MDAnalysis code that builds the backbone (N, CA, C; Angstrom):
import MDAnalysis as mda
import numpy as np

u = mda.Universe.empty(606, n_residues=202, atom_resindex=np.repeat(np.arange(202), 3), trajectory=True)
u.add_TopologyAttr("name", ["N", "CA", "C"] * 202)
u.add_TopologyAttr("resid", np.arange(1, 203))
u.add_TopologyAttr("resname", ["MET", "GLN", "LEU", "CYS", "LYS", "THR", "ILE", "LEU", "GLU", "ILE", "ARG", "ASN", "HIS", "SER", "SER", "SER", "LEU", "GLU", "VAL", "LEU", "VAL", "THR", "THR", "ALA", "LYS", "ILE", "GLN", "ARG", "LYS", "ASP", "GLU", "ASP", "LYS", "CYS", "LEU", "GLU", "LEU", "ASP", "TRP", "ASN", "SER", "THR", "LEU", "LYS", "PHE", "LEU", "ALA", "SER", "PRO", "ALA", "ALA", "GLN", "GLN", "GLY", "GLY", "LEU", "ARG", "SER", "TRP", "LEU", "TRP", "GLN", "THR", "CYS", "ASN", "GLU", "PHE", "GLY", "PHE", "TYR", "GLN", "THR", "CYS", "GLU", "ALA", "LYS", "SER", "LEU", "CYS", "PRO", "PHE", "ALA", "ARG", "GLY", "PHE", "HIS", "PRO", "LEU", "GLU", "ILE", "ASP", "PHE", "GLU", "ILE", "CYS", "GLU", "GLN", "ALA", "PHE", "ASN", "VAL", "SER", "ARG", "GLU", "GLU", "VAL", "ALA", "ASP", "ASN", "VAL", "ALA", "LYS", "SER", "HIS", "LYS", "TYR", "TYR", "GLY", "GLY", "TRP", "ASN", "MET", "ASP", "ALA", "ARG", "ARG", "ILE", "LEU", "SER", "VAL", "ASN", "GLY", "ASP", "VAL", "ASP", "PRO", "TRP", "SER", "MET", "LEU", "ALA", "LEU", "THR", "THR", "GLU", "ARG", "GLY", "ASP", "GLU", "LEU", "PRO", "THR", "HIS", "TRP", "VAL", "LYS", "GLY", "ALA", "SER", "HIS", "HIS", "SER", "TRP", "THR", "HIS", "PRO", "VAL", "LYS", "GLU", "THR", "ASP", "ASP", "GLN", "GLU", "VAL", "ARG", "ASP", "ALA", "ARG", "ASP", "ILE", "ILE", "TYR", "LEU", "LYS", "VAL", "MET", "GLN", "TRP", "LEU", "GLU", "GLU", "ASP", "TYR", "ARG", "LEU", "VAL", "ASP", "VAL", "LYS", "GLU", "LYS"])
u.atoms.positions = np.array([
    [-77.094, 96.482, -52.738],
    [-77.932, 95.299, -52.654],
    [-79.406, 95.699, -52.701],
    [-79.774, 96.725, -51.899],
    [-81.168, 97.158, -51.859],
    [-81.597, 97.760, -53.189],
    [-80.670, 98.505, -53.831],
    [-80.974, 99.106, -55.127],
    [-81.183, 98.013, -56.173],
    [-80.305, 97.015, -56.185],
    [-80.437, 95.904, -57.133],
    [-81.771, 95.185, -56.935],
    [-82.154, 94.986, -55.691],
    [-83.410, 94.307, -55.381],
    [-84.593, 95.084, -55.952],
    [-84.568, 96.403, -55.803],
    [-85.646, 97.252, -56.324],
    [-85.720, 97.169, -57.834],
    [-84.549, 97.246, -58.502],
    [-84.510, 97.174, -59.966],
    [-85.083, 95.855, -60.455],
    [-84.690, 94.755, -59.804],
    [-85.184, 93.440, -60.212],
    [-86.686, 93.304, -60.008],
    [-87.210, 93.958, -58.972],
    [-88.644, 93.879, -58.681],
    [-89.491, 94.636, -59.701],
    [-88.981, 95.766, -60.198],
    [-89.803, 96.599, -61.076],
    [-89.545, 96.394, -62.567],
    [-88.444, 95.726, -62.924],
    [-88.068, 95.680, -64.348],
    [-89.061, 94.917, -65.221],
    [-89.783, 93.959, -64.667],
    [-90.716, 93.157, -65.473],
    [-91.985, 93.915, -65.847],
    [-92.329, 94.945, -65.092],
    [-93.547, 95.704, -65.406],
    [-93.260, 97.193, -65.631],
    [-91.987, 97.514, -65.950],
    [-91.613, 98.903, -66.215],
    [-90.718, 98.968, -67.445],
    [-90.762, 100.116, -68.124],
    [-89.867, 100.307, -69.263],
    [-88.455, 100.567, -68.737],
    [-87.468, 100.469, -69.609],
    [-86.077, 100.730, -69.222],
    [-85.925, 102.147, -68.684],
    [-86.644, 103.100, -69.313],
    [-86.589, 104.486, -68.863],
    [-87.171, 104.629, -67.463],
    [-88.277, 103.950, -67.196],
    [-88.887, 104.018, -65.869],
    [-87.971, 103.413, -64.800],
    [-87.277, 102.336, -65.163],
    [-86.322, 101.733, -64.224],
    [-85.196, 102.719, -63.922],
    [-84.704, 103.399, -64.968],
    [-83.635, 104.383, -64.798],
    [-84.093, 105.549, -63.924],
    [-85.317, 106.030, -64.141],
    [-85.864, 107.132, -63.348],
    [-85.994, 106.720, -61.885],
    [-86.513, 105.522, -61.649],
    [-86.658, 105.019, -60.284],
    [-85.297, 104.914, -59.601],
    [-84.305, 104.403, -60.340],
    [-82.944, 104.281, -59.806],
    [-82.388, 105.650, -59.428],
    [-82.554, 106.625, -60.318],
    [-82.064, 107.980, -60.052],
    [-82.736, 108.585, -58.827],
    [-84.046, 108.348, -58.679],
    [-84.765, 108.879, -57.515],
    [-84.236, 108.282, -56.212],
    [-83.937, 106.984, -56.235],
    [-83.410, 106.328, -55.039],
    [-82.021, 106.879, -54.709],
    [-81.187, 107.004, -55.738],
    [-79.813, 107.457, -55.520],
    [-79.750, 108.936, -55.120],
    [-80.724, 109.711, -55.517],
    [-80.693, 111.149, -55.239],
    [-81.784, 111.576, -54.260],
    [-82.223, 110.673, -53.409],
    [-83.353, 110.977, -52.523],
    [-83.076, 112.125, -51.561],
    [-81.803, 112.357, -51.234],
    [-81.463, 113.439, -50.302],
    [-81.089, 114.736, -51.009],
    [-81.150, 114.735, -52.327],
    [-80.789, 115.929, -53.099],
    [-82.026, 116.793, -53.339],
    [-81.876, 118.102, -53.174],
    [-83.012, 118.991, -53.422],
    [-82.826, 119.824, -54.686],
    [-81.723, 119.612, -55.404],
    [-81.463, 120.372, -56.628],
    [-81.651, 119.477, -57.846],
    [-81.964, 120.110, -58.963],
    [-82.090, 119.370, -60.220],
    [-80.699, 118.926, -60.682],
    [-80.660, 117.854, -61.429],
    [-79.402, 117.327, -61.940],
    [-79.117, 117.959, -63.299],
    [-77.928, 118.532, -63.454],
    [-77.523, 119.166, -64.705],
    [-77.254, 118.085, -65.748],
    [-77.933, 118.188, -66.899],
    [-77.795, 117.168, -67.933],
    [-77.086, 117.663, -69.184],
    [-76.675, 118.930, -69.192],
    [-75.988, 119.484, -70.350],
    [-74.504, 119.102, -70.290],
    [-74.000, 118.405, -71.308],
    [-72.641, 117.869, -71.275],
    [-71.586, 118.969, -71.231],
    [-71.771, 120.028, -72.007],
    [-70.794, 121.118, -72.006],
    [-70.726, 121.806, -70.656],
    [-71.882, 121.958, -69.999],
    [-71.896, 122.547, -68.652],
    [-71.201, 121.620, -67.655],
    [-71.384, 120.327, -67.847],
    [-70.717, 119.355, -66.976],
    [-69.203, 119.443, -67.126],
    [-68.725, 119.530, -68.371],
    [-67.291, 119.656, -68.604],
    [-66.742, 120.940, -67.996],
    [-67.491, 122.020, -68.127],
    [-67.068, 123.303, -67.558],
    [-66.980, 123.211, -66.031],
    [-67.968, 122.539, -65.433],
    [-67.969, 122.337, -63.976],
    [-66.755, 121.509, -63.547],
    [-66.475, 120.413, -64.263],
    [-65.370, 119.535, -63.895],
    [-64.009, 120.221, -64.026],
    [-63.932, 121.235, -64.868],
    [-62.693, 121.986, -65.041],
    [-62.554, 123.115, -64.023],
    [-63.578, 123.320, -63.202],
    [-63.596, 124.448, -62.268],
    [-63.241, 124.017, -60.840],
    [-62.833, 124.965, -59.989],
    [-62.546, 124.651, -58.583],
    [-63.769, 124.099, -57.833],
    [-64.970, 124.400, -58.327],
    [-66.182, 123.920, -57.661],
    [-66.228, 122.395, -57.607],
    [-65.595, 121.733, -58.571],
    [-65.600, 120.265, -58.619],
    [-64.677, 119.645, -57.577],
    [-63.915, 120.493, -56.860],
    [-63.020, 119.966, -55.823],
    [-63.799, 119.506, -54.595],
    [-64.989, 120.065, -54.411],
    [-65.792, 119.702, -53.245],
    [-66.149, 118.213, -53.296],
    [-65.915, 117.524, -52.192],
    [-66.222, 116.107, -52.128],
    [-65.187, 115.211, -52.792],
    [-64.120, 115.806, -53.333],
    [-63.035, 115.024, -53.904],
    [-63.234, 114.572, -55.340],
    [-64.309, 115.038, -56.002],
    [-64.592, 114.586, -57.371],
    [-63.448, 114.919, -58.314],
    [-62.987, 116.151, -58.285],
    [-61.929, 116.568, -59.209],
    [-60.626, 115.814, -58.926],
    [-60.335, 115.553, -57.664],
    [-59.124, 114.805, -57.302],
    [-59.168, 113.398, -57.890],
    [-60.337, 112.751, -57.764],
    [-60.467, 111.392, -58.298],
    [-60.315, 111.400, -59.814],
    [-60.951, 112.341, -60.485],
    [-60.848, 112.407, -61.943],
    [-59.406, 112.666, -62.376],
    [-58.699, 113.515, -61.620],
    [-57.290, 113.777, -61.925],
    [-56.496, 112.472, -61.851],
    [-56.773, 111.655, -60.817],
    [-56.082, 110.363, -60.697],
    [-56.360, 109.460, -61.894],
    [-57.609, 109.432, -62.351],
    [-57.931, 108.562, -63.493],
    [-57.176, 109.001, -64.745],
    [-57.013, 110.294, -64.911],
    [-56.332, 110.800, -66.111],
    [-54.816, 110.694, -66.014],
    [-54.298, 110.824, -64.815],
    [-52.849, 110.919, -64.639],
    [-52.183, 109.690, -64.034],
    [-53.002, 108.732, -63.551],
    [-52.390, 107.569, -62.916],
    [-53.012, 106.228, -63.315],
    [-54.323, 106.083, -63.120],
    [-54.897, 104.738, -63.127],
    [-55.860, 104.388, -64.258],
    [-56.422, 105.369, -64.949],
    [-57.483, 105.044, -65.907],
    [-58.729, 104.672, -65.124],
    [-59.001, 103.383, -64.980],
    [-60.070, 102.898, -64.092],
    [-61.446, 103.397, -64.504],
    [-61.775, 103.328, -65.795],
    [-63.035, 103.885, -66.289],
    [-64.148, 102.846, -66.341],
    [-65.329, 103.264, -65.961],
    [-66.528, 102.437, -66.086],
    [-67.277, 102.907, -67.318],
    [-67.226, 102.121, -68.369],
    [-67.903, 102.495, -69.602],
    [-69.183, 101.681, -69.776],
    [-69.978, 102.101, -70.733],
    [-71.195, 101.361, -71.093],
    [-71.300, 101.416, -72.615],
    [-70.513, 100.589, -73.270],
    [-70.424, 100.603, -74.721],
    [-71.708, 100.062, -75.365],
    [-71.927, 100.426, -76.609],
    [-73.163, 100.080, -77.317],
    [-73.426, 98.574, -77.371],
    [-72.412, 97.757, -77.599],
    [-72.618, 96.309, -77.745],
    [-72.225, 95.532, -76.490],
    [-72.222, 96.222, -75.349],
    [-71.845, 95.570, -74.098],
    [-73.074, 94.999, -73.400],
    [-72.864, 94.437, -72.217],
    [-73.965, 93.881, -71.428],
    [-74.239, 94.706, -70.181],
    [-73.801, 95.968, -70.159],
    [-74.054, 96.791, -68.970],
    [-75.567, 96.995, -68.799],
    [-76.020, 97.185, -67.556],
    [-77.457, 97.113, -67.268],
    [-78.346, 98.180, -67.910],
    [-77.876, 99.421, -68.045],
    [-78.722, 100.424, -68.693],
    [-77.863, 101.509, -69.334],
    [-78.493, 102.334, -70.144],
    [-77.817, 103.430, -70.857],
    [-76.733, 102.913, -71.794],
    [-76.952, 101.731, -72.361],
    [-75.983, 101.121, -73.261],
    [-75.693, 102.048, -74.443],
    [-74.409, 102.303, -74.657],
    [-74.016, 103.159, -75.766],
    [-73.900, 104.623, -75.400],
    [-74.303, 104.990, -74.184],
    [-74.263, 106.399, -73.784],
    [-73.004, 106.766, -73.003],
    [-72.163, 105.784, -72.679],
    [-70.910, 106.103, -71.993],
    [-69.746, 105.313, -72.602],
    [-69.335, 105.710, -73.805],
    [-68.139, 105.096, -74.389],
    [-66.882, 105.689, -73.738],
    [-65.757, 105.072, -73.982],
    [-64.490, 105.519, -73.411],
    [-64.136, 106.946, -73.822],
    [-64.638, 107.364, -74.984],
    [-64.347, 108.717, -75.478],
    [-64.775, 109.800, -74.483],
    [-65.849, 109.543, -73.750],
    [-66.346, 110.522, -72.773],
    [-65.296, 110.770, -71.699],
    [-64.668, 109.698, -71.210],
    [-63.652, 109.846, -70.168],
    [-62.427, 110.579, -70.692],
    [-62.046, 110.282, -71.937],
    [-60.918, 110.995, -72.527],
    [-61.240, 112.482, -72.690],
    [-62.476, 112.780, -73.026],
    [-62.871, 114.184, -73.180],
    [-62.788, 114.923, -71.838],
    [-63.171, 114.254, -70.762],
    [-63.052, 114.858, -69.429],
    [-61.586, 115.173, -69.138],
    [-60.696, 114.233, -69.432],
    [-59.269, 114.448, -69.195],
    [-58.738, 115.641, -69.987],
    [-59.172, 115.720, -71.235],
    [-58.703, 116.810, -72.095],
    [-59.232, 118.162, -71.629],
    [-60.527, 118.230, -71.325],
    [-61.148, 119.504, -70.969],
    [-60.819, 119.954, -69.546],
    [-60.775, 119.007, -68.599],
    [-60.573, 119.378, -67.199],
    [-59.104, 119.514, -66.816],
    [-58.218, 118.736, -67.496],
    [-56.813, 118.710, -67.071],
    [-55.811, 118.873, -68.209],
    [-56.316, 119.068, -69.431],
    [-55.444, 119.212, -70.597],
    [-54.532, 117.992, -70.771],
    [-55.104, 116.807, -70.547],
    [-54.381, 115.542, -70.693],
    [-55.006, 114.786, -71.867],
    [-54.196, 114.478, -72.867],
    [-54.706, 113.808, -74.069],
    [-54.914, 112.315, -73.817],
    [-55.655, 111.653, -74.695],
    [-55.886, 110.212, -74.555],
    [-54.580, 109.431, -74.618],
    [-53.634, 109.895, -75.434],
    [-52.335, 109.233, -75.524],
    [-51.582, 109.354, -74.194],
    [-51.701, 110.540, -73.572],
    [-51.045, 110.738, -72.275],
    [-51.697, 109.879, -71.191],
    [-53.020, 109.702, -71.269],
    [-53.707, 108.834, -70.308],
    [-53.138, 107.418, -70.395],
    [-53.042, 106.891, -71.618],
    [-52.509, 105.536, -71.806],
    [-51.079, 105.428, -71.282],
    [-50.275, 106.447, -71.538],
    [-48.883, 106.456, -71.082],
    [-48.822, 106.528, -69.552],
    [-49.686, 107.341, -68.965],
    [-49.720, 107.485, -67.504],
    [-50.111, 106.174, -66.824],
    [-51.102, 105.482, -67.386],
    [-51.542, 104.200, -66.829],
    [-50.408, 103.178, -66.899],
    [-49.707, 103.137, -68.029],
    [-48.583, 102.199, -68.187],
    [-47.490, 102.491, -67.158],
    [-47.211, 103.764, -66.921],
    [-46.192, 104.141, -65.930],
    [-46.621, 103.738, -64.521],
    [-47.910, 103.899, -64.209],
    [-48.417, 103.507, -62.881],
    [-48.286, 102.004, -62.673],
    [-48.628, 101.230, -63.716],
    [-48.501, 99.774, -63.621],
    [-47.051, 99.379, -63.359],
    [-46.138, 100.024, -64.073],
    [-44.724, 99.711, -63.907],
    [-44.255, 100.094, -62.505],
    [-44.681, 101.244, -62.026],
    [-44.234, 101.743, -60.719],
    [-44.746, 100.865, -59.572],
    [-46.053, 100.525, -59.622],
    [-46.661, 99.769, -58.516],
    [-46.557, 98.250, -58.698],
    [-46.283, 97.803, -59.907],
    [-46.131, 96.375, -60.133],
    [-47.362, 95.670, -60.652],
    [-48.437, 96.412, -60.910],
    [-49.646, 95.790, -61.442],
    [-50.142, 94.667, -60.556],
    [-50.519, 93.520, -61.171],
    [-51.021, 92.377, -60.404],
    [-49.937, 91.772, -59.523],
    [-48.677, 92.023, -59.846],
    [-47.571, 91.415, -59.106],
    [-46.851, 92.438, -58.237],
    [-47.599, 93.311, -57.595],
    [-46.975, 94.364, -56.789],
    [-46.121, 93.776, -55.668],
    [-44.985, 94.408, -55.461],
    [-44.088, 94.019, -54.382],
    [-44.406, 94.939, -53.206],
    [-45.366, 94.526, -52.392],
    [-45.840, 95.388, -51.307],
    [-46.222, 94.533, -50.108],
    [-46.493, 95.181, -49.022],
    [-46.931, 94.469, -47.832],
    [-47.923, 95.335, -47.055],
    [-48.708, 94.649, -46.259],
    [-49.702, 95.292, -45.401],
    [-50.705, 96.132, -46.184],
    [-51.238, 95.525, -47.222],
    [-52.346, 96.132, -47.968],
    [-53.507, 95.152, -47.917],
    [-54.596, 95.587, -47.333],
    [-55.807, 94.767, -47.263],
    [-56.724, 95.180, -48.408],
    [-56.999, 94.273, -49.319],
    [-57.857, 94.564, -50.473],
    [-59.275, 94.103, -50.168],
    [-60.180, 95.052, -50.033],
    [-61.572, 94.754, -49.691],
    [-62.438, 95.075, -50.900],
    [-63.298, 94.141, -51.290],
    [-64.155, 94.327, -52.464],
    [-65.570, 93.854, -52.189],
    [-66.533, 94.564, -52.775],
    [-67.906, 94.102, -52.745],
    [-68.133, 93.135, -53.891],
    [-68.915, 92.085, -53.660],
    [-69.060, 91.084, -54.724],
    [-70.026, 91.504, -55.832],
    [-70.650, 92.681, -55.713],
    [-71.437, 93.220, -56.825],
    [-70.838, 94.536, -57.338],
    [-69.574, 94.750, -57.025],
    [-68.877, 95.951, -57.480],
    [-68.173, 95.660, -58.796],
    [-68.562, 96.320, -59.902],
    [-67.904, 96.047, -61.181],
    [-66.410, 96.365, -61.155],
    [-65.995, 97.294, -60.298],
    [-64.575, 97.645, -60.220],
    [-63.742, 96.567, -59.534],
    [-64.381, 95.595, -58.887],
    [-63.615, 94.541, -58.223],
    [-62.795, 93.735, -59.229],
    [-63.185, 93.783, -60.503],
    [-62.429, 93.085, -61.555],
    [-61.019, 93.655, -61.699],
    [-60.818, 94.886, -61.231],
    [-59.520, 95.544, -61.358],
    [-58.728, 95.521, -60.057],
    [-59.227, 94.787, -59.069],
    [-58.597, 94.774, -57.752],
    [-57.822, 93.485, -57.523],
    [-56.996, 93.501, -56.488],
    [-56.356, 92.261, -56.046],
    [-57.430, 91.419, -55.370],
    [-57.656, 90.225, -55.856],
    [-58.717, 89.377, -55.309],
    [-58.205, 88.031, -54.811],
    [-56.941, 87.758, -55.059],
    [-56.339, 86.507, -54.601],
    [-55.424, 86.798, -53.426],
    [-55.725, 86.194, -52.292],
    [-54.949, 86.433, -51.079],
    [-53.530, 85.923, -51.230],
    [-52.574, 86.716, -50.724],
    [-51.160, 86.327, -50.769],
    [-50.583, 86.374, -49.359],
    [-51.156, 85.584, -48.499],
    [-50.675, 85.521, -47.121],
    [-51.135, 86.710, -46.304],
    [-50.557, 86.852, -45.127],
    [-50.991, 87.882, -44.184],
    [-50.560, 89.287, -44.586],
    [-49.600, 89.378, -45.502],
    [-49.111, 90.700, -45.903],
    [-49.977, 91.352, -46.979],
    [-50.662, 90.539, -47.785],
    [-51.563, 91.058, -48.829],
    [-52.889, 90.296, -48.778],
    [-53.627, 90.452, -47.670],
    [-54.900, 89.736, -47.536],
    [-56.015, 90.376, -48.366],
    [-57.055, 89.611, -48.605],
    [-58.234, 90.124, -49.310],
    [-59.473, 89.808, -48.485],
    [-60.532, 90.544, -48.759],
    [-61.818, 90.258, -48.103],
    [-62.946, 90.626, -49.065],
    [-63.884, 89.706, -49.254],
    [-65.057, 89.940, -50.090],
    [-66.255, 90.277, -49.205],
    [-66.977, 91.339, -49.579],
    [-68.158, 91.751, -48.821],
    [-69.388, 91.361, -49.635],
    [-70.091, 90.360, -49.150],
    [-71.253, 89.823, -49.871],
    [-72.357, 90.881, -50.007],
    [-72.843, 91.053, -51.240],
    [-73.956, 91.967, -51.498],
    [-73.589, 93.438, -51.518],
    [-72.293, 93.750, -51.391],
    [-71.881, 95.162, -51.313],
    [-71.388, 95.668, -52.655],
    [-71.593, 96.953, -52.868],
    [-71.096, 97.592, -54.074],
    [-69.773, 98.286, -53.762],
    [-69.468, 99.333, -54.490],
    [-68.165, 99.990, -54.438],
    [-67.919, 100.667, -53.087],
    [-66.957, 100.185, -52.340],
    [-66.496, 100.681, -51.035],
    [-67.626, 101.174, -50.121],
    [-68.729, 100.438, -50.061],
    [-69.866, 100.866, -49.228],
    [-69.526, 100.873, -47.745],
    [-68.513, 100.148, -47.317],
    [-68.095, 100.109, -45.911],
    [-67.367, 101.377, -45.494],
    [-66.964, 102.235, -46.473],
    [-66.302, 103.496, -46.124],
    [-67.305, 104.637, -45.959],
    [-68.560, 104.396, -46.294],
    [-69.582, 105.433, -46.169],
    [-69.967, 105.620, -44.708],
    [-70.571, 106.752, -44.366],
    [-71.023, 106.945, -42.984],
    [-71.945, 105.808, -42.539],
    [-71.807, 105.415, -41.286],
    [-72.587, 104.311, -40.736],
    [-74.074, 104.676, -40.712],
    [-74.904, 103.720, -41.159],
    [-76.360, 103.894, -41.122],
    [-76.991, 102.675, -40.467],
    [-78.155, 102.862, -39.889],
    [-78.870, 101.745, -39.271],
    [-79.259, 100.700, -40.307],
    [-79.410, 101.124, -41.557],
    [-79.838, 100.216, -42.623],
    [-78.678, 99.432, -43.247],
    [-77.445, 99.651, -42.784],
    [-76.305, 98.923, -43.343],
    [-76.488, 97.419, -43.163],
    [-76.168, 96.656, -44.217],
    [-76.213, 95.197, -44.124],
    [-75.164, 94.713, -43.126],
    [-75.407, 93.558, -42.546],
    [-74.476, 92.995, -41.567],
    [-73.102, 92.755, -42.184],
    [-73.074, 92.376, -43.469],
    [-71.790, 92.120, -44.138],
    [-70.931, 93.379, -44.203],
    [-71.588, 94.534, -44.407],
    [-70.859, 95.810, -44.448],
    [-70.333, 96.145, -43.053],
    [-71.144, 95.914, -42.041],
    [-70.690, 96.164, -40.664],
    [-69.522, 95.258, -40.312],
    [-69.618, 93.992, -40.716],
    [-68.533, 93.043, -40.446],
    [-67.245, 93.470, -41.139],
    [-67.370, 93.999, -42.362],
    [-66.188, 94.438, -43.115],
    [-65.459, 95.546, -42.363],
    [-66.201, 96.472, -41.781],
    [-65.571, 97.545, -41.008],
    [-64.779, 96.969, -39.832],
    [-65.344, 95.977, -39.172],
    [-64.657, 95.346, -38.045],
    [-63.390, 94.623, -38.508],
    [-63.497, 93.922, -39.643],
    [-62.343, 93.184, -40.173],
    [-61.215, 94.145, -40.528],
    [-61.548, 95.260, -41.163],
    [-60.542, 96.265, -41.533],
    [-59.881, 96.824, -40.271],
    [-60.701, 97.186, -39.286],
    [-60.182, 97.755, -38.040],
    [-59.235, 96.775, -37.345],
    [-59.661, 95.526, -37.219],
    [-58.850, 94.522, -36.521],
    [-57.531, 94.250, -37.250],
    [-57.572, 94.222, -38.584],
    [-56.350, 93.978, -39.350],
    [-55.363, 95.135, -39.190],
    [-55.850, 96.360, -39.264],
    [-54.973, 97.523, -39.097],
    [-54.388, 97.535, -37.682],
    [-55.217, 97.248, -36.681],
    [-54.733, 97.214, -35.300],
    [-53.691, 96.109, -35.107],
    [-53.891, 94.982, -35.769],
    [-52.916, 93.889, -35.692],
    [-51.561, 94.346, -36.224],
    [-51.571, 94.973, -37.396],
    [-50.326, 95.445, -37.995],
    [-49.655, 96.515, -37.143],
    [-50.446, 97.440, -36.591],
    [-49.870, 98.484, -35.732],
    [-49.262, 97.884, -34.473],
    [-49.929, 96.885, -33.908],
    [-49.424, 96.233, -32.709],
    [-48.119, 95.496, -32.997],
    [-48.038, 94.858, -34.170],
    [-46.803, 94.182, -34.552],
    [-45.653, 95.175, -34.662],
    [-45.924, 96.350, -35.237],
    [-44.904, 97.382, -35.353],
    [-44.495, 97.899, -33.984],
    [-45.476, 98.072, -33.100],
    [-45.203, 98.575, -31.757],
    [-44.289, 97.596, -31.008],
    [-44.584, 96.279, -31.125],
    [-43.760, 95.262, -30.459],
    [-42.356, 95.255, -31.037],
    [-42.254, 95.452, -32.358],
    [-40.955, 95.473, -33.020],
    [-40.113, 96.642, -32.521],
    [-40.729, 97.816, -32.417],
    [-40.032, 99.009, -31.914],
    [-39.628, 98.792, -30.469],
    [-40.525, 98.211, -29.677],
    [-40.274, 97.977, -28.263],
    [-39.061, 97.049, -28.075],
    [-38.977, 95.988, -28.894],
    [-37.849, 95.037, -28.820],
    [-36.541, 95.734, -29.186],
    [-36.565, 96.555, -30.214],
    [-35.353, 97.260, -30.651],
    [-34.848, 98.205, -29.582],
    [-35.768, 98.873, -28.893],
    [-35.381, 99.828, -27.867],
    [-34.769, 99.124, -26.653],
    [-35.205, 97.895, -26.377],
    [-34.655, 97.145, -25.244],
    [-33.251, 96.650, -25.584],
])
């Protein structure tokens, strides 16, 4: 939310490049190292054990072998910046170079995951789907509540899973509320299970 506000404030008197630079500075304010911009070096890094730190390699493995879930920025799209610099081919190249998974295998893996989990019609229970209303990935999430077993919650002004990040004093109230809602729902389900076990034992 704060990043979007900054972009909207400066875009009328700044070039697209200046907006991108400002965005990068905000996102990397705690970083003291330069950002590697060489694509071949990036691919080499993603194929190495060093990319395991922070879970990056694990997430990329999931995208190639299970879910797809790619955020692209195609040339004729309406994405906010860097239009044309992130086509789907880039993600397929990561899969090929880092995990030796071809684009055809990615498509096959995604289809198998949909079949296994049920896609939009999953037969599951006790899954709370939480989404930020400015998160582009929310389009791929369960957003329609299906009773108490598959509830949903929208976090106003939040981006991608911001409620899972370490707590900060600057967190919006909506993000703080989301953490409470998640905690209370999980505790409710655990308590129901505890009562069920207790009844069976009696």
